[in-house]
C-alpha positions in Angstrom: 125.6 149.6 63.7 122.1 150.1 64.4 122.0 153.1 62.1 123.4 151.5 59.2 121.0 148.5 59.8 118.0 150.9 59.8 119.3 152.5 56.6 119.8 149.3 54.8 116.3 148.3 55.8 114.8 151.5 54.8 116.5 151.3 51.4 115.2 148.0 50.8 111.6 149.1 51.9 111.7 152.0 49.3 113.4 149.6 46.5 110.8 146.8 47.1 107.7 149.1 47.4 104.8 148.2 44.9 102.5 150.9 43.6 98.8 150.6 44.7 95.7 152.1 43.5 94.0 154.3 46.0 91.3 157.1 45.6 90.8 156.9 41.9 89.6 153.2 42.3 87.5 154.0 45.2 85.1 155.9 42.6 84.7 152.6 40.6 84.1 150.3 43.5 80.5 151.0 43.9 79.6 150.0 40.3 81.5 146.6 40.8 79.6 145.4 43.8 76.4 143.3 43.7 72.9 144.7 44.4 72.6 143.4 48.0 76.0 145.0 49.2 75.4 148.1 47.3 73.1 149.8 49.9 75.7 149.1 52.6 78.6 150.2 50.3 76.7 153.6 49.5 76.2 154.2 53.3 79.8 153.7 54.1 81.2 155.6 51.2 81.3 159.0 52.7 83.1 157.8 55.9 85.6 156.0 53.6 86.3 159.1 51.5 86.7 161.2 54.6 89.0 158.7 56.2 91.3 158.7 53.1 91.4 162.3 53.0 92.4 162.6 56.6 95.0 160.2 56.1 96.4 162.0 52.9 96.3 165.3 54.8 97.7 164.0 58.2 100.7 161.8 57.1 102.8 164.3 55.8 102.5 166.4 58.9 103.3 163.3 61.1 106.4 162.7 58.9 107.5 166.1 59.5 106.9 166.2 63.3 108.9 162.7 63.5 111.9 164.3 61.3 111.6 167.7 63.6 111.9 165.5 66.7 114.9 163.6 65.3 116.8 166.7 64.4 116.0 168.3 67.6 117.3 165.2 69.6 120.3 165.2 67.1 121.1 168.8 67.9 120.9 168.2 71.7 123.4 165.3 71.5 125.8 167.2 69.4 125.5 170.2 71.9 126.2 167.8 74.8 128.9 165.9 73.1 130.6 169.4 72.5 130.2 170.4 75.9 131.7 167.2 77.1 134.8 167.6 74.8 135.8 171.3 75.9 
């Protein structure tokens, strides 16, 4: 039951997802700021770019790790189930 509910929720999440602007709009952001905030923005820009790159690089590995753990647990449960039914 919980698996079906999770599948339905994930399907709804994918269907309802809205496209967002990410890094391409970051380059345009400093020109859109006012003069007083511009210096602070320029100081924080490198950190912001680094953080977005780290996220873009790290998320696929995190997803693969989670999927690997789920597959491992599924194989382990399947093995235990087969041993119990022999």
